[in-house]
C-alpha positions as CSV (number, residue, x, y, z in Angstrom):
1,M,10.9,105.6,-51.3
2,W,12.9,106.9,-54.4
3,F,11.5,106.3,-58.1
4,K,14.8,105.2,-59.7
5,V,15.9,107.2,-62.9
6,D,18.8,106.1,-64.9
7,D,21.3,108.9,-65.5
8,S,21.4,108.6,-69.4
9,F,17.8,109.1,-69.4
10,Y,18.2,112.6,-71.2
11,S,19.8,110.6,-74.1
12,N,17.7,107.5,-74.2
13,P,16.3,107.2,-77.9
14,K,13.4,106.3,-76.3
15,T,12.8,109.9,-74.0
16,A,15.2,112.0,-75.9
17,M,12.7,113.3,-78.2
18,L,9.7,113.4,-75.9
19,S,8.1,116.6,-75.3
20,D,8.5,118.3,-72.0
21,G,4.7,116.9,-71.3
22,A,5.2,113.9,-71.6
23,T,8.3,113.7,-69.7
24,A,6.7,115.7,-66.9
25,L,3.6,113.0,-66.8
26,W,6.5,109.9,-67.2
27,L,8.4,111.6,-63.9
28,R,5.3,112.2,-62.2
29,S,3.2,109.0,-62.7
30,G,6.5,107.1,-61.8
31,S,7.2,109.0,-58.3
32,W,3.5,108.2,-57.6
33,S,3.6,104.6,-58.5
34,A,6.7,104.3,-56.4
35,Q,5.0,105.4,-53.4
36,Q,2.2,104.0,-53.6
37,L,3.8,100.3,-54.7
38,T,1.3,99.7,-57.7
39,G,4.5,98.1,-59.6
40,G,4.5,100.5,-62.3
41,F,0.9,100.8,-63.1
42,V,-1.2,104.1,-63.6
43,P,-4.9,103.9,-63.8
44,A,-5.8,106.0,-66.6
45,R,-8.4,107.9,-64.2
46,M,-5.1,109.3,-62.6
47,V,-3.8,111.1,-65.5
48,P,-5.9,114.2,-65.0
49,M,-3.9,114.4,-61.7
50,F,-0.5,114.7,-62.9
51,R,-1.6,116.9,-65.6
52,G,-1.1,114.9,-68.7
53,S,-2.5,115.3,-71.4
54,D,-4.0,112.7,-74.1
55,D,-1.0,113.6,-76.5
56,S,1.4,113.2,-73.9
57,V,0.0,109.4,-73.2
58,R,0.0,108.9,-77.1
59,E,3.8,109.7,-76.8
60,L,4.8,107.6,-74.0
61,C,2.7,104.6,-75.5
62,D,4.3,105.0,-79.3
63,A,7.8,105.4,-77.5
64,G,7.2,102.0,-75.9
65,L,7.5,103.6,-72.2
66,W,4.2,102.7,-71.5
67,A,1.6,100.1,-72.4
68,Y,-1.9,100.3,-72.1
69,D,-4.1,97.7,-70.3
70,E,-7.3,97.3,-71.6
71,Q,-8.9,95.1,-69.1
72,K,-7.4,97.4,-66.0
73,D,-8.1,100.5,-68.0
74,G,-4.7,102.1,-67.4
75,Y,-0.9,102.1,-68.2
76,Q,1.8,99.9,-67.3
77,F,5.5,101.3,-67.3
78,H,7.7,99.3,-69.9
79,D,10.3,96.9,-67.8
80,W,9.2,98.6,-64.3
81,S,10.6,95.5,-62.7
82,D,14.1,95.6,-63.7
83,Y,14.6,99.2,-62.6
84,Q,12.4,99.8,-59.7
85,P,12.6,97.7,-56.0
86,D,9.7,95.2,-55.6
87,G,6.7,96.3,-54.0
88,E,7.0,93.4,-51.4
89,E,10.6,94.4,-50.8
90,V,9.7,97.8,-50.4
91,D,6.8,97.3,-47.7
92,A,8.8,94.7,-45.8
93,L,11.6,97.7,-45.5
94,R,9.1,99.9,-44.2
95,K,7.5,98.0,-41.6
96,K,11.3,97.0,-40.7
97,R,12.0,100.5,-40.2
98,S,9.1,101.2,-38.2
99,E,9.7,98.3,-35.8
100,A,13.0,99.6,-35.5
101,G,12.5,103.0,-34.8
102,K,9.7,101.7,-32.0
103,R,12.3,99.4,-30.3
104,G,15.1,102.4,-30.2
105,A,12.2,104.7,-28.6
106,N,11.4,101.7,-26.0
107,R,15.1,101.6,-25.1
108,R,15.5,105.4,-25.1
109,W,12.3,105.6,-22.3
110,G,13.1,102.6,-21.0
111,K,16.7,103.1,-19.8
112,P,16.6,103.8,-16.2
113,E,18.1,107.2,-15.2
114,N,20.4,106.3,-12.3
115,G,22.3,103.3,-13.8
116,K,25.7,103.0,-16.0
117,N,25.3,100.8,-19.2
118,G,21.7,100.2,-18.7
119,K,22.6,98.4,-15.5
120,T,20.6,99.8,-12.3
121,D,23.3,101.5,-9.7
122,G,23.2,99.2,-6.4
123,K,23.5,102.0,-4.4
124,C,19.6,103.2,-5.0
125,H,18.6,100.4,-2.9
126,S,21.6,100.8,0.0
127,K,20.8,100.6,3.5
128,P,20.6,104.3,3.9
129,M,18.0,104.5,1.3
130,A,16.1,102.0,3.3
131,N,16.6,104.2,6.3
132,A,15.4,106.9,4.5
133,W,12.3,105.3,3.7
134,Q,11.5,104.3,7.1
135,T,12.6,107.6,9.4
136,D,11.6,110.4,6.9
137,G,8.3,108.5,5.5
138,K,9.1,109.4,1.8
139,S,7.9,107.1,-1.1
140,M,10.7,105.2,-3.0
141,A,8.9,105.9,-6.2
142,N,9.9,109.6,-5.2
143,S,13.6,108.7,-4.0
144,C,14.5,106.8,-7.0
145,P,11.9,108.3,-10.5
146,V,11.7,105.6,-13.1
147,P,11.2,107.0,-16.7
148,V,7.5,106.2,-18.0
149,P,7.6,104.8,-21.5
150,V,5.9,107.0,-24.0
151,P,2.6,105.6,-25.0
152,E,2.1,104.0,-28.3
153,K,-0.6,106.2,-29.2
154,K,2.0,109.2,-29.4
155,E,3.2,107.7,-33.0
156,K,-0.4,107.8,-34.0
157,E,-0.4,111.4,-32.8
158,E,2.3,112.3,-34.5
159,Y,1.2,111.0,-37.7
160,S,-2.3,112.7,-37.2
161,S,-0.4,116.0,-36.7
162,S,1.1,115.4,-40.2
163,F,-1.9,116.4,-41.9
164,S,-2.5,119.7,-39.6
165,K,0.7,120.8,-41.1
166,E,0.7,123.8,-43.8
167,I,1.9,123.1,-47.2
168,G,2.2,124.2,-50.4
169,V,0.3,123.9,-53.4
170,S,2.6,122.2,-55.6
171,D,3.0,119.8,-52.2
172,F,-0.4,119.4,-52.3
173,E,-0.5,118.1,-55.9
174,L,1.2,114.9,-55.0
175,M,-0.6,114.0,-51.9
176,T,-3.3,110.8,-52.0
177,E,-5.5,113.2,-50.6
178,K,-6.0,115.0,-54.1
179,A,-6.0,111.7,-56.2
180,H,-9.1,110.8,-54.0
181,A,-10.8,114.3,-54.5
182,N,-10.2,114.2,-57.9
183,A,-11.4,110.8,-58.7
184,A,-14.8,112.2,-56.5
185,I,-14.5,115.4,-58.6
186,I,-14.3,113.7,-62.1
187,R,-17.5,111.1,-61.1
188,D,-19.5,114.6,-60.4
189,Y,-18.1,116.6,-63.4
190,P,-17.3,113.9,-66.2
191,N,-16.9,117.0,-68.2
192,L,-15.1,119.0,-66.7
193,D,-11.2,119.8,-68.1
194,L,-9.3,118.7,-64.8
195,S,-6.1,119.6,-65.7
196,D,-6.7,123.1,-67.3
197,A,-8.9,123.4,-63.8
198,W,-5.5,122.6,-62.0
199,N,-3.6,124.8,-63.6
200,A,-5.6,128.1,-63.3
201,F,-6.3,126.7,-59.2
202,A,-2.1,126.3,-58.8
203,A,-1.5,129.4,-60.4
204,R,-4.0,131.3,-58.4
205,H,-2.7,130.0,-54.9
206,Y,0.7,129.8,-55.8
207,G,2.8,131.1,-52.7
208,E,0.1,130.0,-50.0
209,T,0.4,127.3,-47.6
210,R,-2.5,125.3,-46.1
211,T,-3.2,122.2,-44.4
212,V,-4.3,119.1,-46.6
213,S,-7.6,119.3,-45.7
214,D,-8.0,123.1,-46.4
215,W,-6.6,122.5,-49.6
216,C,-9.0,119.9,-50.4
217,R,-11.8,121.6,-49.9
218,L,-10.6,124.5,-51.9
219,W,-9.4,122.8,-54.4
220,K,-13.4,120.8,-54.7
221,G,-15.1,124.2,-54.5
222,W,-12.9,125.3,-57.0
223,C,-13.7,123.0,-59.6
224,Q,-17.5,122.8,-58.9
225,R,-17.6,126.9,-59.3
226,R,-15.5,126.5,-62.7
227,A,-17.9,123.7,-63.8
228,R,-20.8,126.0,-63.3
229,M,-19.5,128.9,-64.6
230,S,-18.8,126.7,-68.0
231,G,-22.0,125.6,-68.0
232,I,-21.1,122.0,-67.4
233,P,-24.0,120.6,-65.1
234,P,-23.3,117.9,-62.4
235,S,-23.8,114.1,-63.4
236,K,-26.9,112.8,-61.7
237,R,-26.5,110.6,-58.2
238,H,-26.7,107.6,-57.7
239,V,-29.0,106.3,-55.1
240,H,-28.3,103.2,-54.2
241,T,-31.8,100.5,-53.5
242,W,-32.2,97.1,-52.4
243,K,-32.6,95.8,-56.2
244,C,-29.7,98.0,-57.5
245,S,-26.6,96.4,-59.4
246,H,-24.2,97.3,-56.7
247,V,-26.3,95.6,-54.3
248,L,-27.1,92.9,-56.2
249,E,-23.5,92.2,-57.0
250,A,-22.4,92.7,-53.4
251,L,-24.6,90.0,-52.1
252,G,-24.1,87.8,-55.4
253,R,-27.6,88.3,-56.3
254,D,-29.5,88.7,-59.5
255,E,-32.3,90.3,-60.7
256,E,-34.5,87.3,-60.1
257,T,-33.0,86.5,-56.7
258,A,-33.2,90.2,-55.6
259,Q,-35.2,90.5,-52.4
260,A,-36.3,93.7,-50.5
261,D,-34.8,92.0,-47.0
262,E,-32.8,93.6,-44.2
263,K,-29.5,92.9,-45.5
264,A,-30.0,94.2,-48.8
265,C,-31.6,97.4,-47.5
266,E,-28.9,97.7,-45.2
267,L,-26.4,97.4,-47.4
268,A,-28.2,99.9,-50.2
269,D,-28.1,102.4,-46.9
270,R,-24.6,102.1,-46.0
271,L,-23.6,102.8,-49.4
272,N,-25.5,106.1,-49.7
273,K,-24.3,107.3,-46.5
274,E,-20.5,106.2,-47.4
275,K,-21.1,108.6,-50.7
276,S,-22.4,111.1,-49.1
């Protein structure tokens, strides 16, 4: 789905005086929001992923292109719904296209090879064929082969195979997997300058192609080494217990009603495994 930009964007009073950094941040975050169907909302934690600086954020807010949402801790595009497609409509369109593709595949693979205009040729079941069946002993299935529909799991295999495709570092920058990696890096090294780290990483690996999983592994390792070389210690990992705030909140309990029962212990164990 496209992120729509007006052809007078370059001369609009709100955008004409923006710095290159603020303009790039607006475009990158807008395309991400259109892809992820966030309705023009950009979480503050995602700004480093778009290589945005605090000055660029202030420019967009001062120009009225962004508005800070304190409750959600993020930024809302101004008049997003006036110019961009509704998220529900986009989602419905994607599903409609997917279903249309499935129906087309079914028709393509389900059409008899010996038919005309989708109709089976009656000669296939004529008397000579019956005689051949009786005299030669050949299987009817071998004489009149029927196309076998492609299993549905092929779609899943093709989808998963896209993750094995090698891409460049600039394409990896826009992948959702990189956003997830950024979130993990920020959690482990909150004092690391992610924007500077990415600029150095992108320059180092310019022109290379790798799979998404390989890029994620390299990017995380790069940030870990950069943090160690800069003397930035990792944040202390939180260990979930039956009485920690996360478990209590998930179970609807408080400190007074906290219990070391099987339910609380299992939840704490699961949360610890999810983080590892």
